[in-house]
C-alpha positions in Angstrom: 16.0 4.7 -26.2 12.2 4.6 -26.7 10.8 8.0 -27.3 8.4 9.4 -24.7 7.9 12.9 -26.2 4.4 14.3 -26.1 1.7 14.8 -28.7 -0.8 17.6 -29.3 -0.4 21.2 -28.2 1.2 21.9 -24.8 -1.8 24.0 -23.8 -4.3 21.1 -24.4 -2.0 18.7 -22.6 -1.7 21.0 -19.6 -5.5 21.5 -19.5 -6.2 17.8 -19.8 -3.7 16.9 -17.0 -5.1 19.7 -14.8 -8.7 18.5 -15.3 -7.8 14.9 -14.7 -5.8 15.8 -11.5 -8.7 17.8 -10.2 -11.0 14.8 -10.7 -8.5 12.5 -8.9 -8.2 14.9 -5.9 -11.9 15.2 -5.6 -12.6 11.4 -5.8 -9.7 10.6 -3.5 -11.0 13.1 -0.9 -14.4 11.5 -1.0 -13.4 7.9 -1.2 -9.8 7.1 -0.2 -6.4 8.4 -0.1 -3.3 6.1 0.0 -1.5 6.8 3.3 2.1 8.0 2.9 4.4 5.1 3.3 1.6 2.6 3.3 2.7 -1.0 3.7 2.6 -3.2 0.6 -0.3 -5.5 0.5 0.1 -9.3 0.0 -1.6 -11.2 -2.7 -5.3 -11.8 -1.8 -8.2 -13.8 -3.2 -10.8 -11.4 -4.6 -13.3 -14.1 -5.8 -14.0 -17.8 -5.8 -16.1 -19.9 -8.2 -19.3 -20.9 -6.3 -21.0 -23.0 -9.0 -21.4 -26.8 -9.0 -21.5 -29.5 -11.7 -25.3 -29.4 -11.4 -25.5 -26.0 -13.0 -23.0 -26.7 -15.8 -22.0 -30.3 -16.2 -19.0 -29.8 -18.4 -17.5 -26.8 -16.5 -14.3 -27.2 -14.5 -15.4 -25.8 -11.2 -13.4 -23.9 -8.7 -11.7 -22.1 -11.6 -11.6 -18.4 -12.5 -9.5 -17.2 -15.4 -8.7 -14.3 -17.8 -9.3 -11.0 -15.9 -9.5 -7.4 -17.0 -9.5 -4.4 -14.7 -10.1 -0.7 -14.8 -9.7 2.0 -12.2 -11.2 5.5 -11.7 -10.4 7.4 -8.6 -10.0 4.7 -5.9 -12.5 2.4 -7.4 -11.1 -0.7 -9.2 -13.4 -3.1 -11.0 -12.2 -6.5 -12.2 -14.1 -9.0 -14.4 -13.3 -12.6 -15.4 -14.5 -16.1 -16.4 -15.9 -18.3 -13.7 -16.1 -22.1 -14.2 -14.0 -22.5 -17.3 -15.4 -25.0 -19.9 -12.9 -27.2 -21.9 -14.0 -26.1 -25.4 -14.7 -22.5 -24.7 -16.3 -20.0 -22.3 -17.3 -20.4 -18.7 -20.3 -20.9 -16.5 -20.7 -17.1 -15.8 -18.8 -13.8 -15.7 -17.6 -12.8 -12.3 -16.8 -9.3 -11.0 -14.9 -7.9 -8.0 -14.9 -4.3 -6.9 -12.7 -2.3 -4.5 -13.6 1.2 -3.4 -10.4 1.8 -1.5 -7.7 1.3 -4.0 -7.3 -2.5 -3.8 -7.2 -2.8 0.0 -10.6 -4.6 0.3 -12.9 -6.2 -2.2 -16.4 -7.5 -2.6 -17.4 -9.8 -5.5 -20.4 -11.2 -7.3 -21.5 -12.6 -10.6 -23.3 -10.8 -13.5 -27.0 -11.5 -13.5 -29.2 -12.7 -16.5 -26.2 -13.8 -18.5 -26.0 -17.6 -18.6 -28.1 -20.6 -17.5 -26.0 -20.8 -14.3 -26.6 -17.1 -13.4 -29.1 -15.7 -10.9 -31.5 -14.9 -12.4 -30.7 -17.2 -15.3 -29.9 -15.7 -18.7 -30.2 -17.1 -22.3 -26.6 -18.2 -22.9 -24.9 -21.5 -22.4 -21.7 -19.7 -21.3 -19.8 -16.4 -21.1 -16.3 -15.4 -22.0 -13.7 -12.6 -22.5 -14.7 -10.0 -19.9 -13.5 -6.4 -20.5 -14.0 -3.5 -18.1 -14.5 0.2 -18.9 -15.8 3.3 -17.1 -17.7 6.1 -18.8 -17.0 9.3 -16.8 -19.5 11.4 -18.7 -22.4 9.0 -18.0 -21.0 7.8 -14.6 -21.5 4.2 -15.8 -19.3 1.1 -15.4 -19.4 -1.4 -18.3 -18.3 -5.0 -18.6 -18.5 -6.3 -22.1 -18.4 -10.1 -22.7 -19.2 -12.8 -25.1 -22.4 -14.8 -24.8 -22.0 -18.4 -26.2 -25.3 -20.0 -27.3 -23.8 -23.5 -27.2 -20.8 -25.4 -26.0 -17.8 -24.8 -28.3 -19.1 -21.6 -29.9 -21.2 -21.6 -33.1 -23.2 -18.5 -32.5 -21.5 -16.0 -30.1 -23.0 -12.5 -29.3 -21.1 -9.5 -27.9 -22.9 -8.2 -24.8 -22.5 -5.5 -22.2 -23.6 -5.3 -18.5 -23.9 -1.9 -16.9 -23.6 -0.5 -13.4 -24.6 3.0 -12.3 -23.8 2.6 -8.6 -20.0 2.4 -8.7 -19.9 -1.4 -9.5 -22.0 -2.5 -6.6 -24.8 -4.0 -8.7 -25.2 -4.8 -12.4 -28.2 -4.7 -14.6 -29.4 -7.2 -17.2 -27.1 -7.2 -20.3 -27.7 -5.3 -23.6 -26.5 -6.5 -27.0 -23.5 -4.8 -28.6 -23.9 -7.1 -31.6 -26.2 -10.1 -31.7 -26.1 -10.8 -35.5 -26.2 -14.6 -35.0 -22.7 -15.3 -36.1 -19.4 -16.2 -34.3 -17.8 -13.1 -32.7 -14.6 -13.3 -30.6 -12.2 -11.3 -28.4 -14.1 -8.2 -27.4 -12.6 -5.2 -25.6 -14.2 -1.9 -24.5 -12.8 1.6 -23.6 -14.5 5.0 -23.1 -13.4 8.5 -23.9 -13.1 10.2 -20.5 -11.3 13.3 -21.7 -13.4 16.5 -21.0 -11.5 18.3 -23.7 -12.3 15.7 -26.4 -15.1 16.4 -28.9 -16.2 12.8 -28.3 -16.2 12.9 -24.5 -18.6 10.1 -23.4 -18.2 7.9 -26.5 -17.4 4.2 -25.7 -15.9 1.8 -28.2 -15.9 -2.0 -28.3 -13.5 -4.0 -30.5 -14.3 -7.5 -31.5 -13.8 -9.8 -34.5 -15.9 -11.9 -36.8 -14.3 -15.3 -36.3 -16.6 -16.7 -39.1 -14.8 -14.3 -41.6 -11.1 -15.0 -40.7 -11.2 -12.7 -37.7 -12.2 -9.5 -39.5 -11.7 -6.6 -37.0 -14.9 -4.8 -36.1 -15.7 -1.7 -34.0 -19.0 -0.6 -32.4 -19.7 2.8 -30.7 -22.0 3.9 -27.9 -22.8 7.5 -27.0 -25.3 6.9 -24.2 -23.4 5.1 -21.5 -23.6 1.7 -23.2 -27.4 1.5 -23.4 -27.3 1.2 -27.2 -24.6 0.5 -29.7 -24.0 1.4 -33.3 -23.4 -1.0 -36.2 -20.2 -3.1 -36.4 -17.8 -1.3 -38.7 -14.6 -2.6 -40.4 -11.4 -0.7 -41.0 -10.7 1.0 -44.3 -8.5 -2.0 -45.2 -10.8 -4.6 -43.8 -8.0 -5.9 -41.6 -8.0 -9.3 -40.0 -6.8 -10.1 -36.4 -8.0 -10.3 -32.8 -7.3 -9.1 -29.3 -7.6 -5.4 -30.1 -7.4 -3.0 -27.1 -8.8 0.5 -27.8 -7.2 3.4 -26.0 -8.3 7.0 -26.4 -6.0 10.0 -26.6 -7.0 13.3 -24.9 -7.9 14.9 -28.2 -10.4 12.0 -28.9 -8.3 10.0 -31.3 -8.9 6.3 -30.8 -6.0 3.9 -31.3 -6.5 0.2 -31.4 -3.4 -2.1 -31.2 -4.2 -5.7 -32.0 -2.6 -9.0 -33.1 -3.0 -8.9 -36.8 -3.0 -11.7 -39.4 -3.3 -9.5 -42.5 0.1 -9.6 -44.1 2.6 -8.3 -43.0 1.3 -9.9 -39.8 2.3 -9.0 -36.2 1.2 -6.3 -33.8 -0.8 -3.8 -35.9 -2.9 -0.7 -35.0 -5.7 1.3 -36.5 -7.3 4.6 -35.6 -10.4 6.8 -35.7 -10.5 10.6 -35.6 -14.3 11.1 -35.9 -15.7 9.4 -32.8 -16.0 6.0 -34.4 -18.0 7.1 -37.5 -15.2 5.4 -39.6 -12.0 3.6 -38.9 -8.7 4.2 -40.8 -6.5 1.6 -42.4 -4.2 -0.3 -40.1 -0.4 0.0 -39.9 2.2 -2.4 -38.7 3.6 -1.8 -35.3 6.1 -4.7 -35.4 6.3 -8.3 -36.5 6.1 -10.8 -33.7 8.6 -13.6 -33.0 7.1 -15.9 -30.4 8.5 -18.8 -28.4 6.0 -21.6 -27.9 5.8 -22.1 -24.2 6.7 -25.4 -22.6 4.2 -27.7 -20.9 1.2 -27.0 -23.1 0.3 -23.7 -21.4 -2.1 -21.6 -23.5 -0.5 -18.3 -24.4 -0.3 -16.0 -27.4 1.2 -12.6 -28.4 -1.9 -10.6 -27.8 -0.9 -7.0 -27.0 -1.7 -5.1 -23.8 -2.2 -1.4 -24.5 -2.6 1.8 -22.3 -2.3 5.6 -22.8 -0.7 8.3 -20.7 -1.8 11.8 -19.9 -0.1 13.3 -22.9 -1.6 10.7 -25.3 1.4 8.5 -25.7 0.2 4.9 -26.4 2.2 2.1 -24.8 1.9 -1.5 -26.1 3.5 -4.6 -24.7 3.5 -8.3 -25.8 5.6 -11.5 -25.4 8.4 -11.9 -27.9 11.7 -13.8 -28.2 13.7 -11.6 -30.7 16.3 -10.6 -28.1 17.1 -14.1 -26.9 19.8 -16.1 -28.7 18.2 -19.1 -30.3 14.8 -17.7 -29.3 14.2 -20.3 -26.6 12.4 -17.9 -24.2 10.1 -14.9 -24.4 10.7 -11.4 -23.0 8.1 -8.8 -22.6 8.7 -6.1 -25.2 7.4 -2.5 -25.6 6.6 0.0 -28.4 5.2 3.5 -28.1 3.4 6.0 -30.4 2.3 9.6 -30.2 -0.3 9.2 -33.0 -1.1 5.6 -33.4 0.5 5.4 -36.9 4.2 5.9 -36.3 5.7 3.6 -33.7 9.0 3.4 -31.9 11.6 0.7 -32.1 10.7 -2.3 -30.0 12.4 -2.4 -26.6 13.0 -5.3 -24.3 11.8 -4.8 -20.7 14.7 -6.0 -18.6 12.9 -8.2 -16.1 15.7 -10.8 -16.1 19.1 -10.8 -17.8 19.5 -11.9 -21.4 20.1 -15.6 -21.7 18.7 -16.2 -18.2 16.4 -19.0 -19.6 13.4 -17.3 -17.8 10.3 -17.4 -20.0 7.9 -14.4 -19.7 4.4 -14.2 -21.1 0.8 -13.0 -20.8 1.6 -9.4 -19.8 -0.9 -6.9 -18.4 0.3 -3.3 -18.7 -1.0 -0.4 -16.6 -0.2 3.4 -17.1 -0.9 6.3 -14.7 -3.2 8.4 -17.0 -2.2 11.6 -15.1 1.5 11.1 -15.8 3.2 12.2 -19.0 6.4 12.7 -20.8 9.6 11.5 -19.2 7.8 11.0 -15.9 5.1 8.6 -17.1 4.5 5.8 -14.6 4.1 2.2 -15.9 3.3 -1.0 -14.1 3.6 -4.5 -15.6 2.2 -7.8 -14.3 3.1 -11.0 -16.2 3.5 -14.8 -15.8 6.8 -16.5 -16.1 8.6 -19.9 -15.9 11.9 -19.7 -14.0 13.1 -22.5 -16.4 11.8 -22.1 -20.0 12.8 -25.7 -20.8 10.5 -27.3 -18.3 7.9 -30.0 -19.1 4.2 -30.4 -18.3 5.2 -32.3 -15.1 7.9 -29.9 -14.0 6.9 -26.4 -15.1 6.4 -24.0 -12.2 4.2 -21.0 -13.2 4.7 -17.8 -11.2 3.3 -14.2 -11.4 5.7 -11.3 -11.6 5.6 -7.5 -11.3 7.9 -4.7 -12.3 7.4 -0.9 -12.8 8.9 2.3 -14.2 8.5 5.9 -13.4 10.4 7.3 -16.4 8.3 6.2 -19.3 10.0 2.8 -19.6 13.6 4.0 -19.8 14.4 2.2 -16.5 12.6 -0.6 -14.6 12.5 -1.7 -11.0 13.8 -5.1 -9.8 11.0 -7.6 -10.4 8.8 -9.0 -7.6 7.1 -12.4 -7.5 3.5 -12.0 -6.5 2.3 -15.6 -6.6 3.4 -19.1 -7.3 4.9 -21.6 -7.9 1.8 -23.1 -9.6 1.9 -26.6 -11.2 0.1 -26.9 -14.5 -2.1 -29.7 -13.2 -3.6 -27.1 -10.8 -5.2 -24.9 -13.6 -8.1 -25.3 -15.9 -7.7 -27.2 -19.2 -8.9 -26.1 -22.6 -8.7 -27.4 -26.1 -5.8 -25.0 -26.6 -3.9 -25.9 -23.5 -4.1 -25.4 -19.7 -5.2 -21.8 -19.0 -4.8 -18.9 -16.6 -6.0 -16.5 -19.4 -5.2 -15.2 -22.8 -4.7 -11.9 -21.1 -4.5 -10.4 -17.6 -4.6 -6.8 -16.4 -3.0 -4.1 -14.3 -4.6 -0.8 -13.4 -2.7 2.2 -12.0 -4.6 4.5 -9.7 -4.4 8.0 -11.1 -1.8 10.1 -9.4 -1.3 7.6 -6.5 1.8 5.6 -7.6 -0.3 2.5 -6.8 -0.9 -0.5 -9.1 -3.7 -3.0 -8.7 -3.3 -6.1 -10.9 -5.7 -9.1 -11.2 -4.5 -12.6 -12.1 -5.5 -16.2 -11.7 -3.6 -18.2 -9.0 -3.9 -21.9 -8.1 -3.5 -24.0 -5.0 -3.8 -27.7 -4.0 -7.4 -28.2 -3.0 -7.9 -29.0 0.6 -11.4 -30.5 0.2 -11.0 -33.1 -2.5 -12.1 -30.8 -5.3 -10.3 -31.0 -8.7 -9.3 -27.4 -8.7 -8.7 -24.3 -6.5 -7.9 -21.6 -9.1 -9.3 -18.3 -7.7 -9.0 -14.8 -8.9 -6.4 -12.8 -7.0 -5.0 -9.3 -6.7 -2.3 -7.3 -5.0 -1.7 -3.6 -4.3 1.8 -2.7 -5.5 3.8 0.5 -5.3 4.8 1.9 -8.7 8.6 2.4 -8.1 11.3 3.8 -10.2 14.2 1.6 -11.2 17.8 1.5 -12.3 17.7 -1.3 -14.9 17.8 0.3 -18.4 15.6 -0.9 -21.3 17.3 -2.3 -24.4 16.1 -1.0 -27.8 15.7 -3.5 -30.7 18.9 -3.6 -32.7 17.3 -5.7 -35.4 15.1 -4.4 -38.2 13.0 -7.2 -39.9 9.9 -7.6 -41.9 8.7 -11.1 -40.9 9.7 -14.6 -40.0 11.5 -15.3 -36.8 14.3 -12.7 -36.3 15.4 -13.9 -32.9 16.1 -17.4 -34.3 13.0 -18.7 -32.4 10.8 -21.6 -33.0 7.5 -19.9 -33.9 6.9 -16.8 -36.1 3.5 -15.3 -35.8 0.7 -17.3 -37.6 -3.0 -16.9 -37.9 -4.2 -17.1 -34.2 -6.8 -19.8 -33.4 -10.2 -18.9 -32.2 -9.6 -17.8 -28.7 -12.8 -17.1 -26.8 
């Protein structure tokens, strides 16, 4: 089975969990505590696209896609694209905030970002929102891409800040505005009081003009200013990196790598982002190309538990005979360099012909060891062999309370959705290259965000809002399957698509 043993000294681990638990208790007393036996909340809209064709003629309005979330205490912040444009980006970046653990929400749109924003900003469009919280500086951050023109060209990496718990957001600051084509940013902050780098925030992005060279930038002042973009020691190529920070301050960045051997890779830093170590291979990828022209890829979703164990999931077909459908698979690491065998999360039986993709993993950051709580939201087709006209897209959820050894029966949160109901892009119809799940610390409560879609009732072309649900993190009885196959490339599951260099994906 996948290892869930702990890293670092037992004393530091106990101190970290104690400090984190104290913070959770304090914040929950002030803000919100989940009632015992609280009823499960149904899927709810948390935002709608308000823009019109007048503000952005080529946007597909009434569409919101590609969310990220982060939670601290009982505050959950989500960010996403609003008004998706066919050849890249969107009219603006939206946000939604809950201060009661996902029960109720208010939403808005980042100011001074794009020409459609209020007040207007300098960019044609925005894309790839990522959410982080800096505990030391009590600042929420949303990093995003600013597109200077339709289709890309020059793309800057930007950050918007909130110092009032996500209620309002200031004008953006530049993480990197070098006048080249950047892509796929992701931000995370070191919130461990025992870390020597407590309060450092890290943003990953890639230089799409240089074959997706992986880059990292660091802020030490709550996101007001950012250091220079730095490459790894091996100048690795890839995209979709998601930094996570262990309690001792080590930063681990899993990403979809194109440097050979390609697949899910990871790199680290042990000095607060002053330099970045050479990358290692987590696992090759074997990916089934989804039916119906839906835009997906094997970008990883990564989280870290209270003992510093890093959990990474992605879509992969290696366990399926013939490779005609994807599962969601999992690997773990205690140090970011040595990774466990890949395990199949048992959402549906093998050979069920159910296709699973676009996972968003959440981990309770106060849980550790064999009692680590995981929550997973994902999209799926009940029939992997569907067509563009017949595919029925649904949103699923499953969870584990024993570090992934066993999983609960899956739940369907939303759908079915017809592919004609969702925004189109040059790489296929789109709900997002990624989605997100946040687990409220110590509360056994998961809050995902995901795009849903409905038949418009007012004659509009789309009704694709951002949605959420508040789900209980439950234990399960279905055991995970470890990967019985060791391979170094190609398509080990006999599937139809081994990993290749990913397209530009903003």
